[in-house]
C-alpha positions in Angstrom: 78.8 -76.4 81.8 79.6 -77.8 85.7 77.8 -79.6 88.3 78.9 -80.5 91.9 78.9 -84.6 92.3 77.7 -83.9 96.7 78.3 -87.2 98.0 74.1 -87.5 99.1 73.3 -86.3 94.9 75.4 -89.0 93.5 74.4 -92.0 96.1 70.8 -90.5 94.7 71.5 -91.7 91.5 72.7 -94.9 91.4 70.4 -96.1 94.3 67.9 -95.5 90.8 70.6 -97.4 89.2 70.4 -100.4 92.0 69.4 -103.6 90.1 66.9 -105.2 90.3 65.3 -108.9 89.5 64.7 -108.8 85.9 63.0 -112.4 85.3 59.7 -110.7 83.7 61.1 -108.1 81.9 63.9 -106.6 80.5 65.4 -103.7 81.4 68.4 -101.1 81.6 70.5 -99.2 83.8 71.0 -96.2 81.9 71.8 -92.8 82.3 69.6 -89.6 80.8 70.5 -86.3 80.2 68.0 -83.7 79.2 67.8 -79.8 78.5 64.5 -78.7 78.8 63.9 -74.3 79.0 67.5 -74.0 79.9 66.8 -76.4 83.1 69.2 -80.0 82.8 67.1 -82.6 84.0 69.4 -86.2 84.7 67.8 -88.7 85.1 68.1 -92.6 86.6 66.1 -95.0 86.2 66.4 -99.8 86.8 62.8 -99.8 85.3 60.9 -100.1 89.1 62.4 -96.6 90.6 63.4 -92.9 88.3 65.6 -90.5 90.5 65.9 -86.9 89.3 67.9 -84.4 90.1 67.8 -80.8 88.2 70.3 -78.2 87.7 69.8 -74.3 85.8 72.0 -74.0 82.5 72.2 -72.4 79.3 72.7 -75.2 77.1 70.2 -75.5 74.2 68.0 -78.0 74.7 69.3 -81.6 73.6 69.0 -85.2 74.6 71.6 -88.0 76.2 71.4 -91.0 77.4 74.3 -93.6 78.6 73.7 -97.1 79.1 76.5 -97.3 81.8 76.5 -95.8 85.8 80.4 -96.2 86.1 81.2 -93.0 86.1 79.3 -91.8 89.2 80.4 -95.5 91.3 83.7 -93.3 90.4 82.5 -90.1 91.6 81.6 -92.1 94.2 85.3 -92.5 95.5 86.2 -89.4 95.8 85.4 -86.2 98.3 83.2 -84.0 96.3 84.3 -83.4 93.2 83.5 -80.1 90.8 82.8 -81.8 87.4 82.5 -80.4 83.7 80.1 -81.7 81.8 80.8 -82.1 78.2 78.4 -83.4 75.7 79.5 -85.1 72.0 77.5 -86.4 69.9 78.7 -89.9 70.6 80.6 -89.4 74.2 79.9 -88.1 77.7 82.8 -86.3 78.8 83.4 -85.5 82.5 86.4 -83.2 83.5 87.5 -83.1 87.5 90.4 -82.2 89.3 91.2 -86.4 89.5 91.2 -86.7 85.9 88.5 -87.4 82.6 85.6 -90.0 82.8 83.9 -90.6 79.3 80.8 -92.7 78.8 79.5 -94.2 75.3 76.6 -93.3 74.3 73.3 -94.9 74.4 71.1 -96.3 71.2 67.8 -96.9 72.8 65.0 -94.5 73.1 64.2 -93.3 76.9 61.0 -93.0 77.7 59.5 -89.1 78.0 59.7 -89.2 82.0 58.1 -85.9 81.9 54.5 -88.2 80.7 55.6 -90.3 84.3 55.5 -87.9 86.4 51.9 -86.6 87.1 51.8 -82.6 86.6 48.1 -82.0 88.8 48.2 -83.4 92.4 46.1 -82.0 94.9 48.4 -82.0 98.1 52.3 -82.5 98.6 53.6 -83.1 102.1 56.6 -82.1 103.6 58.1 -84.6 106.1 61.2 -84.4 108.6 63.8 -86.5 107.9 65.1 -87.4 110.5 61.7 -87.9 112.2 60.4 -90.0 108.8 64.1 -92.0 109.2 62.9 -93.3 113.0 59.1 -94.0 112.2 60.5 -96.6 108.6 63.6 -98.2 110.6 60.5 -99.1 113.3 58.2 -100.7 110.5 60.6 -102.4 108.3 60.5 -105.5 110.9 56.7 -105.1 111.0 57.3 -106.2 107.0 56.8 -108.7 104.7 60.6 -109.8 103.8 59.5 -110.1 100.2 57.9 -106.9 99.3 58.9 -104.7 102.8 55.5 -103.1 102.1 54.2 -100.0 104.3 51.1 -98.6 103.2 50.4 -94.6 103.7 47.2 -93.5 104.7 47.5 -89.5 104.8 44.2 -89.0 105.9 44.3 -90.9 108.7 47.7 -89.9 109.9 49.5 -93.3 109.4 51.8 -95.1 108.2 51.3 -98.8 108.3 53.6 -101.7 108.3 51.7 -105.0 107.6 53.1 -108.5 107.2 50.8 -110.4 104.6 52.5 -114.5 105.4 52.2 -113.1 109.0 48.9 -111.3 109.8 49.7 -111.0 113.2 52.8 -109.2 112.4 50.9 -105.5 112.4 52.1 -101.5 113.3 50.6 -98.3 112.7 52.7 -95.2 114.0 52.0 -91.7 113.3 52.6 -89.9 110.0 55.7 -87.4 110.9 53.9 -84.3 107.8 55.1 -80.8 108.8 53.2 -79.1 106.4 50.6 -80.3 104.0 49.7 -77.4 101.3 46.7 -77.3 98.8 48.8 -77.2 95.3 46.4 -77.9 93.2 49.4 -77.9 90.0 52.4 -79.3 90.6 55.1 -77.8 87.9 58.0 -80.2 87.5 61.1 -78.2 88.9 62.2 -79.3 91.4 64.2 -82.7 92.5 63.3 -85.2 93.5 62.2 -89.0 93.2 59.6 -90.8 91.7 58.9 -94.6 93.3 56.7 -96.0 90.9 53.4 -96.9 93.2 52.3 -101.0 94.0 49.2 -101.1 95.1 46.9 -103.2 96.9 43.4 -104.9 95.1 41.6 -105.1 98.0 42.9 -101.6 99.1 43.1 -98.7 97.0 45.6 -97.2 99.2 49.2 -96.4 98.0 51.7 -99.3 99.5 55.5 -98.6 99.2 58.3 -100.5 99.6 59.5 -99.7 102.7 63.5 -100.4 102.4 63.3 -99.1 99.3 61.6 -95.7 101.3 64.5 -95.8 104.1 67.2 -95.9 101.5 66.5 -93.3 100.1 65.6 -90.7 103.0 69.0 -92.0 104.2 70.6 -90.0 101.1 68.5 -86.9 101.6 70.3 -83.5 103.4 66.8 -82.5 105.4 
C-alpha cells in the first residue's frame, strides 16, 4: 500500500520513539503495523508514550513489528515522500523515489494497544493549536525541571503549572477550549496520540509532562 509521509507525520511517529530514562525497566524503540477491519494502524512507542496513526487500506488483517526507527529517520531527511510499503514475513520494504529501505521484523510481541486506550469516555475537548502552543510556552518556565508537570482542570477551565521544588513558582491560565463534546463511547477510528497520565497522589487531577505535550502539539497541523 502507499502512504504519503509528510514532515509532520514523520515527526509525530519519531516523537513516540524519543529516548527515555530506562534505568528502572527495559524498553524497545519499536514500530508496530497492524491491519484491522481495513484500517492500517501505525504505532510507535518508547515505553512512556504511544503514538497512533491510521490509514485506510484493502490489505487483509495482519501484524508486523520492527525494532528500528531508522527508516523514519532516513525519510525525515527528504521532502514529503510518497512511499510504497511491502510486508513480507520477515521484512518491511519501503519503496520511494530516492531508493529502497528495508527494515527487519522484531521478534518480541507488541502490547495490545487496543486494550491500553480507553474505549469509553465522557467528553472530548478540542483546542486551537496556536492558542495551546502559546499557553504551554508560557507555562513551561513555571514547572519543575525534572518532570515539567502541568495540571489540567477541565471543570474549572484551567491549565496550571507549579514547581514542586519551589511552591512560589506557580501560574494558571485559562484552557483555550474551542469545543467540548459529550460522546459516551469513543470509537478507535481517529489518528492521535495517547499520553500516559501522571497522577499526583494528593490530587486526582490529571498531570502531564508539559514539555512532552508542547513538543507534540508542534507536530500537529491544526
